[in-house]
N, C-alpha and C positions, 0 to 999 in steps of 0.2 A: 431346455430353458427356462429361466428363473419366474414366479407369476410375473415379478414384477418390472421383468426386461420385456417380455411376452406382453403386457397392459398398455408398454409406450409405443414397442412397433407395433402393436395391432395397428398403429394411426399412420404411424411414422411415413404411409406411401399415400393416405388416403386422398381420393379426389374428388367426394362430392357426399353428399347427406345421402343415403340412400330412399328415397325417398315419391310419394306418386308426383308431387310436384313437380321433383326433380330429373326424374326420368319417364314421366308419362307422356309424353308425346312422342318421342327418339324410338322406344323401343329397339334400342341397339345393346343395350343391358338390361340382363337379368336382376331380380332385388337376388339376393343371394337367401341360400338357408336360415331362420334364426335360430342362432345355438339358445335353449331355453335351460341354464341352470338351476337347481336350486334358489328358493326365492333366496335371497340375501339379508342382512339385518338393515341395509338401505334402502332393499325394493319395500321391506314388509311395514317401515319406517317411512316413507313417503305413500304406502298406501293409507294412511291415519289421515283423517281430515283433523282441522284443529277442534276441539275441544270446544262444542256447541258451535254450531253450526257460522255464526256469525262471528264467531270468537278468534281473534288475535293476538297469538305466542312470536315473544323470539326462536329463534328457526332452534326447532327441539334439538340435542345432541345425537341423538340416533338416528336422524336422518343427515349426520356429516359424514363425508371420508375423511378419516385424518392415520399420518403416518403411524408405520408401526411402534409401539412398544410409546405411544403417546396417550393419555388424556384429556379430553374434554370436558369441560363443566360450565352448565351456561345458569351463571351465579345470581344472573337479576334481569325479566323485559322490564325496558323501561315504561314504565304508562306514558304515554305520551303526553296526555290533557296537563301534566303538573313537570315535568321531565322534559318533553320534547323529543327530539333523537339526534344522539351524539354522535358526534363528529372528527374532535381530539378531544387528545389525553396525555398528562405527566405523572410523574410520583414524584413528592412533595418528598420532605428528609425524613420523614417518620412512616416512610412503606405506604402512604395513602394514594388514593388515584385523583389526580383533578381531572375533570370532565368535560364540554362545553355542550348545548345544544347548538346545533346547528341555524337555530334562528330564535335562541333565546340566553340564559345564563350558565354560569358556572353552578359547577356541582365536586364534594366534597366526598369521597367512595372513600369508606375505614374497609378492611379487605377481610372477610372472615381465612382462619384458620385454616391451614391445607390437610385436609384429608385420605384417608388414604380409601384406595379403588372400593368404589360400593357403599361406602358411606358418602352421607348426604351432606352438602356444604352448610354450614351459620349460615344466619339472617349479615348481609352486610346492613354499613349503617350508613347513607347516606344524608348529607345537608346541604342547602343551599348557601352558595357565596354570595353573603349580601353586601355585592360590592353591582355599581352600576355599569359593568358591561359582561360581552356575551360575542357570538358570533363569531366565535370564532374558526378559524380552523389550521393554530399552529399554538401550543403552548408548550413551557418549556419552567422550569426551578432551573434557575440559577442566581447568584453572585443574591443570596439569601431573599430573593422575589417572583414572583410570577412573572412570565414574559408571556401576552396580550397578541396576537398577531390577526385582527379579525377585519375577516373579508364581511362586508355587511351586504345584511341583508334585508335591512331596512328600517333598523334601527339607530345603530350606534354609527362612528365615524370607521373607515378606512382608512389602517396605520396598525405601528407596534406601541404595547401600553407595557408599562410596568406597573404592577399592582404590589404593595408591601403590607407587611403588619405593623405598626408604628408600633403600640406601645406592649406592644411581646406577651399577647392573653388567646396564640396561635388565633385568627381571625384574620385577615387579611383586613384593611378598611382606608387603604387610600389609592386609589388611580392617577396616575401620568402616562400622561399620553409624548412618547421620546421623540415619534415621527408621523406625519399625516404619509398616509400612500393615495395616490391616484387608483383606485381598482376594485373597483365590485361584481358579486356572481360568482362563478365556481373556478374563475379563470385569473381571481385578484388574489391578496396575499396568500399566503400557506403555512409553512412549517419557520419554527425558532429551531436552532440546535444551539450548542455548548462548543467551540472550537476546542482541538484537543490537545491548547496547551491551558488550556481551563483560563482563559485571558479576554477571550473574545464572543463573538455569537454568529452565526450563519445565520440570513433571511431568504426566506427562500417565497416565490413572485410568477406567481403564472404571468402569461402574457397578454392577460388583458389589465394587465396593474401598468401602467405607467414609468418609464425610466423616473424615478427622484435624486435628484445632488447629491451627487458623488464626490467623493473627494480627489479618489484617485482607482483605477481600474486596470487590470491585469490585465487586460482586454485589450488590444490593439486601438482605437475608438475612432475606424476603418470604416465603421457599422456602411453597406450597402446589400440592396435586394440581390444584384451581380446577378441578374436574369439580361439573354445577352439580348435575346426577343422579348416583346411586350410579356408583360406577367398575367398570368391569368389568376384573376382572384376569385373569388370562394364561387361557385356554381349559386349558391341561395342567398352570398351576399354578409354573412358572416364574418365579421371582425376583416373586409374587406378591407380597412383603409386601417388596418393596425400591421404596420412596416418592423422589419427588423431594431434592433437585435431581439424580439423576443420576448420567454419568461426568462429572469435573469435570478441568480443566486451576488447576493451583498456578506462580505464578512464589516463588522461595524463592531466598535466599540460600546461597554457596559451601560454606557447612559447613551447611545442612540445616538450621540454627534458626526461621528467619523462613518461615513460607508461609503465601502471600496468594491467593486465589481469584482466578480471571481469567475465567475463566466457566464454564457448567455447563449442566445439560439435553441432552450425549449420551446415545447411545447406550452404544456401545465403541469409541471412537474409538484408534486404534491409535499413531498417531501422526500429529507438525504439524509447518510448516515453514513459517522468515518470508520473507516476499519481499524484495528489495531496498530498499521502503520499510516495513520492519518495521512491514508487516502478517503477522498470524498467520494460517495458513490449517488443520483439520484433514480428514482424509477418516475421518466417520461412518458405522459400521453401521447397515446395517436389521435386522430381526426376520423368516424367513424365515418363522418362521408365521405371519405377518398375511398372506399375498400375498393378495389379492383379498377382500377387508375395505377398507371405507372410513376404517381406519386405515393402514396400511402406509404407510410411510414408504421409500422404498428409498434407497441407499448414499448417500452425496453430500458434496460438498466443501461447508463452513463455516466462511466470513469470520468468524474467534473476534476478533470487536471486545470489546472492557476490557465485562468491565460483562457479557455476551452471556448468556442464556437461549434454547436452542436446544427446549427441550417435549418430552423424553423421560421418560414417565410409562409404566408397566407397561402392558400388555395395553392394552383397545383407549382405554385415557388418556391417548394421543400426542397432541403439540397440534399442526390445524395452523398450516403455513406462515405463512398471514397475520393468526395475529392478530397483533395489538400488542403484548403480551407476549413475544414469541418473536421472534426474528431469522430464521431459514428460510437458505435453501442459496445457495451462487453456483450450482452446477450439483447437478441431480439425476445419476445414475450408471446406475442400474436396481438388483436382485439380486445378491449377493454377498456377502464377507466381506474390509475394507477391511484392510492388511496398512502396510509400509512407504511413506513417503512422504516427498518432495527435491524442492527445485530445480534446475533444470539450472546456476546457477551452478559457474563449473570447467571446466566439462565443453569440451572442443574439440568444440562442436557446432554447428552454424548456431547466426546465434541466435535465432531461435524458439522453438530449443529449449532451447538455455543460458539462458533466460525464463523456459519451461514447468514449471509442477509433476509432476511425473511423481508417478502413487499406482498400488500394488500391491492387483488384487481374485487374492487367494488361491483363491476356489471355481471360479470362471471362466477362474483363468489367464490373466489381463487385465493387460496396464504399462501404460499412457494416460498421454497426456502431455494437461495441463488446460493450454490459455493463456486466459490472464487478462488480461481488460482495464477497464482503471480507468473505471469508472460512478459518476456522483457520487461519495457519496461513500465506496462500495463496488466491488464487483469484480463483474463477468459472467464466465466457460467456458466456452468451447466443449473439446468433448470429441474424443480422436484415442486409435485404437487404434496405438499405440508397437511393444512385441513382445505376441505371444501364441502360446499352444502345448495342447496337449490329449494329457494334465494339464501344466497349471505352475504348481505351488501357490507363489508367492510369499511369499513374508516379510519381505524387507527391503530395501533397496539405495542406494546411496551416490556422490555422487559422490569422486575421490579428485583432490583438488585437484596431487597428483606426477606425476599421467602423464594427466591430462582425460577420464578413460576412468569409463564409469558401472559399476557391479558391484551385478549382484541374487543372491541368495539362493532357490531352491527348497526345503520342506519343511515340519516340523509338524503336529503328529497321526502322527511316526511316518511319515507319507512318505518312500520316495525323498530325502533331500537334493542341491542339487548348487552350483554356485556359477560364475554366467558373467560375461562381460568384453563392455559394450558401446561400438565406437566409432566414428565418420562416416569414411567413405572414398568421399564422395562428391565434387562439385569445391570446392575449397579454399572454407573456413569465411570465412576474412573476403571473398570473395566473394559468397558464401552468402545465404543469403532474408533478411536484415536486415530486408525491405520487408514481408516477413508478417507483423511482430513485430503484430497488432490496435496502430491506433490510437487510443490514451485521449480518451476525455474532454477538451477544452482546460479546463473548468472544476473535471475531480476532484480534481486536489491541493489547489488553495484549498479545497471544497470536505470534505478530507480532513482541512485545517487544523483549519475548523469544530469536526469530528467530533470531533480531538484535544483543541481548547480544552473544549466540555463534560465530556470522558471525565475531563480532568482534575481535574471535581468530583466524582470517584464516589470523596465520603467526603462527609463533613461538615464544610461551609466557610462558614465566616463571608460574608452577603454574595450566596451562591450565586444565590439563587431569583432576582435582577435578571438575572442573568448567562443564565440560562437559560430563563427566557420566553420571550425575542423565538424559540425554534427550537422547542419543544413544535408549532407551527402546520407548521411547514418543511414545503417540498414535497416531502423528499429524505429518504424510511423510516428511514436510517441514522443520521440526524441529530437525527430523532425521537426514536427509539428510543436512541439515547445522553443528547437533554435529558430525555427520560421517568426512564431510570434516575439521571442527575444528579440530575434529584427528589427522585426516593426514599430519596436517601442525607440528606436536609434531615430536621427535625422536619416533619411535616404543620405543626403548630400554627402557622411559616414560611409556609404557603402554601393554608394551610386554605378561606383568604376570598376569597381571592382564586384562587385552581380556583371555587369557588362561584360568583362572581359575573361570570368569565370569561365574553364574547359570543363571542367569535371561535368557528366547532364544531369544528373539528380541533385547535384547543388546548385549549378545554376536554374534548375527550371524554379529550386524551393526561394533563391536570393532574388529571382526576376518576378516571382509571383510577390515576396515583399517588398518589391521597390514601386510594384506597380500598385499596390493597395496601398503603400507609403505613402508614395508623393500624389496621388491623383489628388489629394485635399491638401497640397501645397500650393501658395501664393503664385510658382512661378513652374514651369512645360520646359525650359530648357538649361542644360548644363553653364555654370558657368564657372572661371576659373582658369581661361585660355587653352584648354588642352584640346577641345575638337566645341568649337565652339559654331563648325559651321552646321548644324543636326538638332531639330529637337530634338528632347525624352523620348518622345513614345518613339522616333524611327529607327536611335540609337535602341530601346528595346526592342522592335522589331527584326534590327537587324543581326543581336546577341540570339534571341529566339532560333533564328533562321538558319542561326551556327548548329543548330541542335539537332544532332542527324538520328533523324528519328529512326529511321529501317533498322537503325542498332540497340535504341532501348526496348528494353522488356514492359513488357503489356502495358502494369500499372502507370510509369511512367509515359506512355502513350497519352493515357488517359490524362494524367497530370499537366503534360507541356500539352493536349489541347482546351485543359482548361486554363492555363493563363490566357490563350488568346480570345476566352471567352472573358478574362475580368479585366486586359487589357483595351477590348473593345469597345468594353460597358463602359468604362469608367475615365474614356479619354475621346471617345466618340469615333465614326467610321475611321476606317484608312482611305489615306490620300487614292485614288485611280492607280494608281503604280505598283503602290502596297497591293493594295485587292485586289490584284492582277497574279502578285504572286503568291497572295498564300491562298487565292482559288487553286493557283498549280501547284502549290505543296500535298494541298489535304484532295480534291480531285483527283488523286494518282493513287491515294492508300485507299479511295472507297468505294465500295463499301469495305471497312473492315473487320476482325477476327472475332468479334463479340458485339451483341445489343449494343451494351456501355460505352461501348469506341464509336460505333455505327450513328449511335443519337446525339450524341456528343457533338460529329464530322455532320452531321444532318441541320443540325441549328449554327452550327459554322458556319456552314455554304450556303444558306437561307437568307442567313443574314446579308451574303455578301453576295447575293442575287446571282450564281451560280447558275452557268446558263445546263449544264448537266444536273442540278441540284432537284429537277421535279421525279425525270428518269427515273434517275436508282434510286430516291428513295421510294416514290411508287413501286417500284421491285419490291424493294424491301417491305414493304408493308404491306404486298400482298403475299411474301411468303412469312412472314413476323407468325408463331405460333402461339401468342398469346395475347388477348386485347390488351393486354399491359402494352404490349412492345407495338401493336398496331397505334393505339392512342401516344404515344410517343412522336410516331411517324408524323400521324395529321397533325400531332399538337405543331411541329416545327412547317410539317408546310400552308398550314393555314395561312403564315406570312409572305408567303415566296409567291409572288407577279413573276416572275420573266420564266422562258423556259417552255413553259404549257403546248403543250399539241390541243386539239380537239380531242385528242380520243384518250389521253390522261385527265385532262379536266375530267373528261366522263367519268372514267375511275373512280376519280376523286370525291366524284355526289356518288357515286354508285356505294362507295366503302360507306359514306353519314348514312341508306340505310340497313347498311349490315349495321351498325353500331347503336342504333337504336331496340336491336332486342339482346344489345349485350347489356347487361344488373350489375350495379354498383353500388355505392353507398346514396342516402342519400342525395348527393349534390352529383350523383355521375350522370344521371341525362341531362341537365343544365349546360356539365364541362360540353360534352358532345353536343349538342345546342352551340355553347360559346366560340365551339373551334370552328364549325358548321357558319356561322354568322360572319367568323373572321374572314374564313376562307371567298365568301361570296362578297367581302366586302374586296374584295385581293382582284375579282373580276373588271374588264373595260364592257363595257354596255354590251358592243355582239356577240361577248363569251355567254354573257346573264342569260341572253335572248335565248340563243341556242342551247342553250344550258337548262332552262327553266322547268321544262319538265322533268330534269333529272333531280332539279333542285325539291322540287313540291310532291318527288315522289316517297308517296308513307310503303312502311315495312306491309305485308300481306298479312304476318300473324305478325302475335304482340308476345309469346313464348318466349321465354331466357336461348338464346342460340352461342351452342362452344366456337370459340372464335377459331379453335383448333380444325382442319378437314378430316373428314369421314376416311378412315384407312378401312381396307379388309381384315379381313381374320386369314391370319398367317396358319396357323394352329394353336388347340388347347395344350398351353405348356402345363406339364407337369414339374413339382416340385425339388424332385432328385435329381432332373432330367436340365434344372434350371445350375442347380449345384454342381453334379457334373460339369458345368460345361466353364464354369465361375470357376474350377479348381486351374486348373490352366490357360483359363484364356482370357486373363486379369490385362494383359499388357499392347502393348501397340494397340492402342486403342483411341478412338476419334472423340476428344471432348465437346466439339460443339456437334456432332451427333448425335455423343449423348445428350444433353440439354437439349433437342429438339425431340428426344423418344419420350423428355421430359413430361415435355409438353404433347406429346401425342399421346400421352396415356391420359390426358390432363391433367396431369397433378400440377400443374401448374394455379388453378382454378382456385385450388387449394390451399398451396403451399409455398411458401417465400423460400428460397433455397438463391442462395449466393447473392443476397438485396433484390430479388426480382420475382415477381411471381403474387400468388394471396395472399391473403391472410387467415383462412379456416382452421385450418388445422396447424402445427407445428411450422417451427421454423426447419428445418432438413438439413443445416449446413452444417451443423455440427455433426450429423449421426451418425458418420464414418469413427467419430472421435469414443463411441459410446456401445455400438453396435457391431457384430462385424455380416458377413455376406450372407450367413447360415440363420441369423437372424433378420435380417433384411428381405432375403427371400421365403422366409413363414410368411411371415406378417405380410407379403404380397398373395402368395397364394392362400391363404387360409387365414383372408381379413373376420371372418366368423367365430373364428378360436378363442378367442378372447374381444370383449368389447371394455376399452379403455372409458370408468367414469368419468375422465378428461374430459372425453371429445361424444358422451355418453346421451344423445335427447331424454326427452319424458315429457308422456304423454299425461295430460290434466283433459279429467273428467266436472263440468261443471254443473251448476244443477239446476243447468236445463237444458239439460243432453248434448251439449259441445263435447267435442270432442279434440283435440288441438295434441300434433306433436312440434316438436322443436326443441329449440335452445332459449332459456331463460335468460334475457340480453339485458333489459334496462327495469331500472322500478321506478316508479314517484307515489306514492300515498300508498294506495293497495293495492294497486293498479299493474301488474307484472305485461311489459313488454318479449312477447315469444316471438322467434325466428322461426319458421316453420320451411324454410329454404334455405337451407346454405348455400348454395350457389347464387344464391339473390338477397343481402346485406337486407333491402331495406323490403324484404315479404315478415311486416311485423303484426301479429294478431295481438289485442288488447284481454286482461285476463284479469276480472275483478276477485282478488286473492278469498275476501270472505265468501263470492262463491262458488268455492272449488270446492267440489265432493272429493275425490279421489286425484293421486301423482301418484304417476308409478314412471320408472325404466325404459324407453324404447328400446323393442325388443331385436328391434334391427343394429346390425353393425354403419357401420357409419362411410364402412368403405365397398365399394362396389368387388367385384370379384373377374376376373377374364383381364386384369390391364393390359397383361401381357401378349394377346392373342393375337395383337395384331401386328407384333417385333416381331421380326426376324433373328435367326440363333447371332447375327455379329450386331443387330441393332438392341440384343440383351443383355452382352454384353460391353454395350457404350452406355445401357442407363446404367449398371451397375458399377463400372468403373466411373461414372461421373459421381452418383451419391457417396461414394468413396471418396471422392477427393477431395470432398470439405467447397468447393466450387476452384480449387486449383489445378487452374488449367496445362500447370508444368513440373506436375505430378507423376512421377516414373512411368503411373501405367497410360500416360497418352504420349510418351519418348519412343518414337524408332526406333528399331537396333540400330547401333551404329554410334546411334547421335549421345 
C-alpha cells in the first residue's frame, strides 16, 4: 500500500480521538501503542517557537504539509497595524493582486518574479489604493473596473460597488455603489464572479443577507420552511428569525441594474467558481453548533445548477440531502469554515491539479483540491489535501494567469495575515499526470445538455409542460430536479389534471410535488373547468397519492412519496378526519420501515396525524437506535405527540432525557435537548405531569460523555489475515441493515458520516469504496497506528506557564487559538494565547482506537465490510440473496 493511501485509510474507520478525556472513564478500550517515527520536517518546524518570545509572523512554510511536487513561498507577513488582515483578493489586468483588509481598505500588490527552488523571492511592492472603500469579502476585476462587495465591519455600507480609473493614470479614483445590500457580519455579501459568457456577473450572499429586489428568479418563488411539525430554531437563538430561502447566488448585469436569483438555500457560501463546462460550484458552510445532532450538515461542495434549492433552514429545520426538493452536495467535506475557492485553470500545474477545484477551510487550515468527475447530469468529487498548516487561517486564493502560480492569503478575525505563492517544481507539466484526471461518464455531456434544455424553461414558457413531462421520471436525479423546477414555473392550471392522472409512479410523485408547491400560493384551492367540480384540490391530490402503490416503490421513491405528504399537509393544513384515518392506516401498516431515514419521516407524519400507535412504535425505535443522532430524531418527533401514551411509555420517554444530558455536541446541543424536553412537557396533562414530576426533575448521576451505543461483550481478538480470509469469499448475501448496526456498534458513527448520517469529526466515508479495496480498509482497522494521518493529527502545545494542551486547533481570533481537546465533544474548547506558546508538536497517538472489530461475530464483520464497500447502496449486489 502506498504511503498516500495508507495515510488516508488510517483514519477512514476512526471512531474517536484517543485521549484520557475521551476514554478515561470507561476503560473499555486500551490506548494503542504510539508509533514514533523519526522526527519529520513538519515536527521539527512545529517545535520552533516564534522568533522572539512574543513575536508573531505568518505561519512559516516549514510548518506546512504540501502536496508532492509543489512548493510554497511565504511572500509577505502582513503588518497588522498598517495593512490589517487580508480576506479577499483578485488579479488586475497587469498581473498585480488587489487585496482587502477585513476591517480596512484596499491594497495593490506588485508580485516578485518566480524563483527557482532554494532561491528567496524578491521583495514585493505594496501600495494603498486611495479610494474610500474597503471591508470587502469579494473582489473582481472585470469590465475595466474593480467590483467590491462590501461586508461591513463598521465603516462602510453593505453592498456592491464599482471602482474605476477615470483618467487613465493607473490609479483607481471613482467609487459608485451599484446596489445596497442588507447584510453584515460573517454571513453578509461575499464573492463576485465573472460569468462564463463574459457578459454578466454572479454575486454570492450568505444567509445573513436579506433578499434584495430581483427582476427574475430561476428558483420558483414558492419558498417555505416546509416543516410538518413546529420548527425548532437554534438552541442559542442564533439567527432564529431568519427563514428560507437562506443564502442566495444572483446573476446581474455589469451595471448592477438587473438581479436574477440563480440558486438559494445555502447557509453561508463564501465563494464560488465556474468550471470549463460553465457549471458553477460553491463551498457552503456548516453550523458547527449543531454537531452531533441529526440536522447537522457538514461543509460541502455544491453543484449550483439553475433553480437549485439546497435546503438551509434555521436550527433543526435543515433539509436532508435526499429530499426531492433539495439538491444535495457533490462532496461532503466535514466541519470547517469555507472561504475562497477557484479552479486551477491557468496554473502551470499537472493536468490533474489544473482541472481541480481548490477550496479553502479557514478554521482547520486546509487547502483542498477537489477532483470533480462528470457523472450523469451532475458531478461527483474526491477530496485531496493540497496544503495544510496549524494554524493556517486561509481566506482567499487566485490563479495568476500572468505567471501560472497560485496565490493564497491567510488572515481574518484580526489573526496574523500573510501572502503565499504555490508553484509546481516536480516533473515537467506537459509530461505529468494527465492520465490521473478522472474519466468522465461517457453520457455525461449528453445528460447535461438535457438538463440545460430543461433549465431554459425555468421561467413561464408557452408549451413548456409537454417538453418537461417526459423527464419528471428520469433516472438521473439532476434531470428530475430540473424538470420539476421547470414545471413549478408554469401555472398549475396547465398541468394539474395531468399530474392527478399520471400512472407512472416516479413521474406522478414529482408532478404532484410540483403541484402542491406551485398551487399552495394560488388564490384558489379548487379546480375549475367543469370536469371535477365536486372536490377541492387537496382532495384530488390526496386521492392521487393514494393510488401510488407504496409496496412496489424502490426505497428512494418511498422517501419521496412521504415527503410529498409532508409538504401537502404543511402547505394546505391538516387533512379532514376521514383522510387523516386513511393516511394513518396507510403508513402505520409499513412502520417501522427498512431504514432510519424512512422511519424518521414516517414518525413525523404519524405524530402530526396523532396516530394511536405512534408512541409505542417510535419509542421502541428510539430504544433500539444505535446513534444519538437517530435517537434525537425520534425524540424530536415525539415531543409533539399527545395521544397513544401509557404511563410506562411516558416514563421511558423522560428517562431518555436524563441519558441524553450526557450526550455531547456543538454549542447549541444541550439547549436543543432542553427544548425538546420542554415541548414534551407541554404535551402532558395535569395528571401526567404530577405523576412524572420525579422523572422530569431527575438529573444524570455523572456528567461525563456517554456513548449512545449499548456495550457489547468481546467476541475475539480478530487478526488482520483472519478478516481478509473471511472477506475473500464472504461478501455476498450480506445484510445491509446489520452492517449499519455494526458500524454503529463499533462507535464509528460518533466520528464519521456515512450515507448522510452520523458525526462529522472524521472524513465522510460514503465514497470510500471508490478509492480503496478490502485489504486497505481492513489494514487500517487492524493497524490504526501504522501511519497517523496529518489531516486528522492532533497537536500538543506547551505554554510559557507550563500548561500542556493536546487537541486540534479549530478556531482563531486575533492571537487566540481555540483547541478542541476531546473530539467526541465538539464543545470541549481550550483557549491558548499564541504569544505564550513555548512549543507546538504533533501528537504521537493515533486518532483511532484498536480492537474495533473485537465485539463483532463473523457474520457481523462481513456485514460491516459490505456496508462500507456499498457506498450506502442497499440494493448493491453484495446484499442480494441467491435467486434474486
